[in-house]
ROSE-4610 file (N, C-alpha, C; in Angstrom, 1 decimal, always signed):
// ROSE-4610
residu = [M/M/M/Q/Q/Q/T/T/T/I/I/I/T/T/T/A/A/A/A/A/A/K/K/K/I/I/I/Y/Y/Y/E/E/E/E/E/E/Q/Q/Q/G/G/G/L/L/L/R/R/R/E/E/E/E/E/E/A/A/A/L/L/L/E/E/E/I/I/I/Y/Y/Y/K/K/K/N/N/N/I/I/I/L/L/L/K/K/K/R/R/R/D/D/D/K/K/K/N/N/N/N/N/N/Q/Q/Q/A/A/A/A/A/A/K/K/K/E/E/E/G/G/G/I/I/I/Y/Y/Y/R/R/R/L/L/L/S/S/S/G/G/G/V/V/V/R/R/R/S/S/S/Y/Y/Y/K/K/K/V/V/V/E/E/E/L/L/L/N/N/N/H/H/H/K/K/K/M/M/M/Y/Y/Y/D/D/D/F/F/F/F/F/F/M/M/M/N/N/N/A/A/A/K/K/K/S/S/S/E/E/E/Q/Q/Q/E/E/E/Y/Y/Y/N/N/N/E/E/E/F/F/F/K/K/K/R/R/R/W/W/W/L/L/L/V/V/V/D/D/D/I/I/I]
num = [1/1/1/2/2/2/3/3/3/4/4/4/5/5/5/6/6/6/7/7/7/8/8/8/9/9/9/10/10/10/11/11/11/12/12/12/13/13/13/14/14/14/15/15/15/16/16/16/17/17/17/18/18/18/19/19/19/20/20/20/21/21/21/22/22/22/23/23/23/24/24/24/25/25/25/26/26/26/27/27/27/28/28/28/29/29/29/30/30/30/31/31/31/32/32/32/33/33/33/34/34/34/35/35/35/36/36/36/37/37/37/38/38/38/39/39/39/40/40/40/41/41/41/42/42/42/43/43/43/44/44/44/45/45/45/46/46/46/47/47/47/48/48/48/49/49/49/50/50/50/51/51/51/52/52/52/53/53/53/54/54/54/55/55/55/56/56/56/57/57/57/58/58/58/59/59/59/60/60/60/61/61/61/62/62/62/63/63/63/64/64/64/65/65/65/66/66/66/67/67/67/68/68/68/69/69/69/70/70/70/71/71/71/72/72/72/73/73/73/74/74/74/75/75/75/76/76/76/77/77/77/78/78/78/79/79/79/80/80/80]
x = [-4.5/-5.7/-6.2/-6.6/-7.3/-8.6/-9.1/-10.2/-10.4/-11.9/-12.0/-11.0/-11.3/-10.6/-9.4/-8.6/-7.2/-6.9/-7.5/-7.6/-7.5/-8.5/-9.3/-7.6/-7.2/-5.9/-5.0/-4.6/-3.2/-3.8/-5.0/-5.5/-5.5/-5.5/-5.0/-3.7/-2.9/-1.5/-0.7/-1.6/-1.0/-0.7/-0.7/-0.6/-1.6/-1.6/-2.6/-2.7/-1.5/-1.5/-1.9/-1.1/-1.7/-2.8/-3.9/-5.2/-6.1/-5.6/-6.1/-6.0/-4.9/-4.5/-5.5/-6.0/-6.7/-8.1/-8.6/-10.1/-10.1/-9.1/-9.5/-9.6/-9.0/-8.7/-10.0/-10.6/-11.9/-12.8/-12.9/-13.6/-14.1/-12.7/-12.5/-13.2/-13.6/-13.8/-15.4/-15.8/-17.4/-17.5/-18.1/-18.2/-19.4/-19.9/-21.4/-20.8/-19.8/-18.9/-18.8/-19.8/-19.9/-19.0/-18.2/-17.1/-15.9/-15.8/-14.3/-14.8/-15.8/-16.3/-15.7/-16.3/-16.2/-14.5/-14.1/-12.8/-11.8/-12.1/-11.3/-11.5/-12.9/-13.6/-12.4/-12.1/-11.6/-10.2/-9.7/-8.3/-7.9/-9.0/-8.0/-8.5/-9.2/-8.9/-10.0/-10.9/-11.8/-13.0/-12.7/-13.7/-13.5/-13.7/-13.8/-15.1/-16.0/-17.3/-17.8/-16.9/-16.6/-15.6/-15.1/-14.2/-15.0/-15.6/-16.3/-16.2/-17.1/-17.2/-16.0/-15.3/-13.3/-13.0/-12.8/-12.7/-13.5/-14.6/-15.6/-15.2/-15.0/-14.6/-13.5/-12.6/-11.0/-11.1/-11.9/-11.9/-12.8/-13.5/-14.3/-13.2/-12.4/-11.4/-10.9/-10.2/-9.1/-9.7/-10.7/-11.3/-12.1/-12.0/-12.5/-12.2/-13.3/-13.1/-13.1/-13.8/-14.4/-14.4/-14.2/-14.7/-15.9/-16.8/-18.0/-17.7/-17.3/-16.6/-16.1/-14.9/-13.7/-14.7/-15.7/-16.1/-17.1/-17.9/-18.5/-17.9/-16.3/-15.7/-15.1/-15.0/-14.9/-16.1/-17.0/-18.3/-18.3/-17.7/-18.1/-17.0/-15.6/-14.9/-15.1/-15.6/-16.3/-17.3/-18.2/-19.2/-18.6/-17.2/-16.8/-16.2]
y = [-23.9/-24.2/-22.7/-21.7/-20.5/-20.5/-21.0/-21.0/-19.7/-19.6/-18.7/-19.3/-20.3/-20.9/-20.9/-20.8/-20.6/-19.2/-18.3/-16.9/-16.0/-17.2/-17.1/-17.4/-18.5/-19.3/-17.9/-17.4/-16.7/-15.2/-15.1/-13.7/-13.7/-14.8/-15.3/-15.1/-15.7/-15.8/-14.4/-13.4/-11.8/-11.8/-12.8/-12.6/-11.5/-10.9/-9.6/-9.8/-9.5/-9.4/-10.8/-11.7/-13.0/-13.4/-13.4/-13.3/-12.3/-11.0/-9.9/-10.7/-11.1/-11.6/-12.8/-13.9/-15.1/-14.2/-13.5/-12.8/-12.4/-11.5/-10.9/-11.7/-13.0/-13.8/-14.5/-15.0/-15.8/-14.5/-13.2/-12.6/-12.5/-12.5/-12.6/-13.7/-14.7/-15.9/-15.9/-15.5/-15.3/-13.8/-13.2/-11.5/-11.3/-12.7/-12.2/-13.1/-13.4/-13.9/-13.1/-13.2/-12.2/-12.6/-13.6/-14.3/-13.3/-13.2/-12.9/-11.1/-10.7/-9.1/-9.0/-9.6/-8.9/-9.0/-10.0/-9.8/-9.0/-9.0/-7.4/-6.1/-5.9/-4.7/-4.9/-6.2/-6.2/-5.6/-6.2/-6.1/-4.7/-4.6/-3.0/-1.8/-1.6/-0.5/+0.4/+0.0/+1.2/+1.3/+2.4/+1.9/+3.7/+4.7/+5.8/+6.4/+5.9/+6.6/+5.8/+4.9/+4.8/+5.5/+6.2/+7.4/+7.4/+8.1/+8.7/+7.4/+6.4/+5.4/+4.4/+4.6/+3.9/+4.8/+5.9/+7.1/+6.7/+6.5/+6.0/+5.0/+3.8/+2.4/+2.4/+3.0/+3.2/+3.7/+5.0/+5.3/+4.2/+3.5/+2.7/+1.5/+0.9/+0.1/+0.4/+1.9/+2.0/+2.8/+2.8/+3.0/+1.5/+0.8/-0.7/-1.0/-1.4/-1.4/-3.0/-3.5/-5.2/-6.0/-7.1/-8.1/-8.3/-7.9/-7.6/-6.1/-5.2/-4.5/-4.7/-5.7/-6.1/-7.3/-7.6/-8.6/-7.8/-7.0/-5.7/-5.6/-4.9/-4.5/-5.5/-7.0/-7.8/-8.2/-8.4/-8.3/-7.3/-5.9/-4.7/-5.5/-5.8/-6.0/-7.4/-8.0/-9.2/-8.8/-7.8/-6.9/-6.2/-5.6/-5.0/-5.6]
z = [-20.6/-21.5/-20.5/-21.2/-20.9/-20.4/-19.0/-18.9/-17.5/-17.0/-16.2/-14.7/-14.4/-13.7/-13.5/-14.6/-14.8/-14.4/-14.9/-14.5/-13.2/-12.4/-11.0/-10.5/-11.0/-10.1/-10.0/-11.1/-11.3/-10.5/-10.4/-9.8/-8.4/-7.9/-6.6/-5.9/-6.8/-6.8/-7.3/-7.3/-7.5/-8.8/-9.9/-11.1/-12.1/-11.9/-12.4/-13.9/-14.3/-15.8/-16.9/-16.2/-16.5/-16.7/-15.5/-15.7/-16.1/-16.3/-17.3/-18.6/-18.9/-20.3/-21.0/-19.8/-20.2/-20.3/-19.1/-19.1/-20.7/-21.4/-22.6/-23.7/-23.7/-24.5/-24.5/-23.4/-23.3/-23.5/-23.4/-24.2/-25.7/-26.4/-27.6/-28.3/-27.6/-28.0/-28.2/-26.7/-26.2/-25.8/-26.4/-26.0/-24.9/-24.4/-23.4/-22.7/-22.2/-21.0/-19.9/-19.1/-17.9/-16.8/-16.5/-15.8/-16.0/-17.4/-18.1/-18.0/-18.3/-18.2/-16.7/-15.6/-14.3/-13.6/-14.6/-14.3/-15.0/-15.6/-16.6/-15.7/-15.6/-14.7/-13.5/-12.5/-11.5/-11.7/-12.7/-12.9/-13.3/-14.0/-14.7/-13.9/-12.9/-11.9/-12.2/-12.8/-13.6/-12.4/-11.7/-10.3/-10.0/-10.6/-10.6/-10.0/-10.4/-9.7/-8.4/-8.1/-6.2/-5.3/-6.1/-5.4/-3.8/-3.6/-2.6/-1.6/-2.0/-1.0/-0.7/-1.6/-1.2/+0.0/-0.2/+1.1/+2.3/+2.2/+3.4/+3.9/+3.0/+3.6/+4.2/+3.9/+3.9/+5.4/+5.8/+6.9/+7.9/+7.7/+8.2/+9.0/+7.9/+8.2/+9.0/+9.1/+9.8/+11.2/+11.6/+12.6/+13.0/+12.5/+12.9/+14.3/+15.2/+16.7/+17.3/+16.2/+16.5/+15.6/+15.8/+14.7/+14.1/+14.2/+13.7/+12.6/+13.1/+11.9/+11.1/+11.7/+10.4/+9.3/+9.9/+9.0/+8.1/+8.5/+7.4/+6.5/+7.0/+5.7/+4.8/+5.3/+4.3/+3.3/+3.8/+3.1/+2.0/+2.2/+1.3/+0.4/+0.7/+0.1/-1.3/-0.5/-1.8/-2.7/-2.1/-3.1/-4.4/-3.9/-5.1/-6.0]
C-alpha cells in the first residue's frame, strides 16, 4: 500500500527513489496532499535558493564546540 507512512519508512531507510515514487503516486491521486508535496521537495534536492544559508550552516557545524551548538544545528536540519 502506498501511503505517506510507507514513504517515510523508505526515506528513513535511505531508499530515496522508492520513497519519491510513492510521494509522486500519492500526489497524482490527491493533488492537495501537503505531506506528499513536502516529501517530493525534500527528496528532489530543489533547494538552490538556500545555497548561502547552507554554506553558513556547514561552517557553523564544522566549528561547533558544544552540545548546545550541535543541538542548534539539529533543529535547523529539522526545519529544512
